C-alpha positions in Angstrom: 0.0 0.0 0.0 1.1 3.6 -0.5 0.7 6.7 1.7 -2.4 7.8 -0.2 -6.1 7.5 0.7 -8.8 7.9 -2.0 -12.5 8.3 -1.6 -15.5 7.6 -3.9 -19.1 8.8 -3.6 -20.4 7.1 -6.8 -19.8 3.4 -6.2 -16.3 3.5 -7.5 -16.7 5.2 -10.9 -14.6 8.2 -9.9 -12.0 8.4 -7.1 -10.6 11.5 -5.4 -7.4 11.6 -3.3 -8.3 12.9 0.2 -5.1 12.2 2.2 -1.4 11.9 1.5 1.6 11.3 3.8 5.0 9.6 4.0 5.0 5.8 4.6 2.7 3.0 3.7 -0.7 2.4 5.1 -1.0 -1.2 6.5 -4.7 -1.4 7.4 -7.7 0.8 7.1 -11.0 -0.1 8.9 -14.3 1.7 9.8 -16.3 1.1 12.9 -19.3 2.8 11.4 -20.2 4.8 8.3 -18.3 7.9 9.6 -15.5 6.8 11.9 -12.5 5.1 10.5 -8.8 4.4 11.4 -5.7 3.7 9.4 -2.3 2.5 10.7 1.0 3.4 9.0 4.5 2.0 8.7 5.8 5.2 10.3 4.2 5.0 13.8 1.1 7.0 12.9 -2.6 6.1 13.4 -4.9 8.2 11.3 -8.5 8.9 12.1 -11.6 10.2 10.2 -14.9 11.1 11.6 -16.6 12.2 8.4 -16.6 9.0 6.3 -13.1 9.4 5.0 -13.4 12.9 3.6 -10.8 14.3 6.0 -8.1 12.4 8.0 -6.0 13.5 11.0 -2.6 11.8 11.6 -1.7 11.1 15.2 1.8 10.1 16.1 2.1 7.2 18.6 5.5 8.3 19.9 7.4 5.5 18.3 8.6 5.1 14.7 7.4 1.5 14.9 5.8 -0.2 11.9 2.1 -0.6 12.9 0.7 -3.4 10.9 -2.6 -4.1 12.5 -5.2 -3.0 15.1 -8.5 -4.3 16.5 -11.6 -2.8 18.0 -13.2 -4.0 21.2 -16.8 -3.6 22.0 
C-alpha cells in the first residue's frame, strides 16, 4: 500500500485523493459509516470522523511499523 487514501461517492466510478503522507498504510477499517482508522508504517494512526473525507494523523510516539489493530466492544 502507498501513503495515499482515496474516496469515492459514486460506487467507485470516480476516485478523489483525500489524504497523502509519507510511509505506507498497513490497514484501514471503519467502525461505522463515519469513523475510520488507518495505521501506517511510520508510527502513525490516522482517524476520520466524516466518512473518510478528512483524515487526522496522530503520532504514537514511536517510529514502529504498525501493521494491524483491532476494536473491542
